[in-house]
N, C-alpha and C positions, 0 to 999 in steps of 0.2 A: 238338639231338637230330635224328638222321636218321630220316625216315619214308618209307614207300612209299605213294604216293597210290593209293587205290582208285577214286576218282571224280575228275572234272574239278573243280578248285578254282580259281576266278578269282584271278589274280595269283600263283598258286603253280605250277600245272602240270597236266598231263594224267594220266590213269590210267597207272600203271606207272612214273611218274617217281620218282626218289629225290631228296628235297629236305631241306635243313637248315632246321629251324624252332626257335623257342624252346621250352623244356620245357613251360611253362605252356600255350602255344597247342596243342601236341601233346596233352598229357595232359587238358586241360580242354575242348577243342573238337574237334579233328580225329579223335582215336581214339574218343571216346564217340559222335560222330555217324556213325561208320562210314566216314569219308572217307579214313582212312589207317590204316596199321598200323606197328608199330615195325620198323625196318630192321635186324633181327638177321642174323647170318651165314646161318642156315638160310633165312630169308625171302628174302635176296638171291640165294641159290643157286636157290631155287624160282622166283623171278622170272626169272632167267637161263634156266632150263630151259623155262619157259613161253614166253619170247620166242623161243627156238630152235624150239619146236614151232609157234608161230604163223608164223614165217618159212617153215618147211617147208610149212605148210598154204597160205599165200599163194602160194608158188612153184608148188605143185601146181595151184591154181586158175588161175594165170596160164598154165601150160602147156595146161590144158584149154581156156581161152578162146582161145589162139592156134590150137589145132587147129580149134575151131569157126569162128574167123574165116577160116581158109583154106577151110573147107567153104562158108561163106557167100559168099566172094568168087567162087567158081565156080558158084554157084547162081543161077538166075533164077526168081523167085517170080511165079506167075501169079495175078492177082486179077481176078475177073469182077465187072462192075457193069452196071447198066442204063444204056443210053446212047441218045441220040436219033439221028436220021438223020445229022446233021453230025459225030457223034463226041463231042459234049459229054455229060458224065455227068449223071444226075439225082441230084445230091448230090456228095459228094467221097469219095475213098479216104483213109481215115485210118490212123494207125499201128495202131489196133485191127484193122482189116481185114487189114493186112499180117501182124500177129501171128497171126491166125486162119489165113491162108494158109500161114504157116510151120509152124503146128501140124499142118496137113494133110500137110506134107512130113516131119514127124517131128522138127522143131526147136521147142523150147519157149522162147520169148523174151518177156519182159514188154514190153508195148506202150510203156511209158515209156522204154525203152532205144532205141527206134527214132525217129530224127529225120528229118523230111521238110523239105526246104528251102522249098518252096512248095506250096500246096494242089494236089492232083491232081484236076483237073476235066475232063480229056479222056482219050480212049483213047490209048495209046502206051507208050513205054518210058521209065522213070524210074530214078533212083538214090536210095537212102536210106542214111543212116549208122546204124550199130548200135554202141552202146557196150557191150562185153561185160564189161570189167573195168576196173580203175583206169587202165591205160595201153594197153589193147587195144581196138581198134575195127576195124570192117570196113565196106566199101561193099557194099550189097545191090542187085542189079538187080531191077527190078519191071516186069512186063509187064501193063498194064491192058487187059483184053479185054472186049468187049461180051457180055452174056448172050444165049444163043441162044433 
């Protein structure tokens, strides 16, 4: 019997996969547990339509992420922090601080998507990576300045 998986089933497949299983396994376990549904002609057409819509949605998100990446590549984010006479910071500049500075520029990015190679502990110019989508990322220029 062919079934369409609704959830991830170990050793069978991922949601949306069409798999062949024995009748008893499908009728007594997968379908009653809500893990699968019968692969009728109508269900297969609905699955294909859903996949096409999902692909369009993902492509639109990818285009939006690329536009944002181009904007971030040209942007320099200014972060102000308290520093001593020698230029050393009292603390470090974190990805949360960078996300707040970006929010001030009108760009809302989650701090977990910003990666800093090494801790920022001095005044100066740095770079950070920003992962915007599955395969879209950007380099962000950061200028750390002392507070007046």
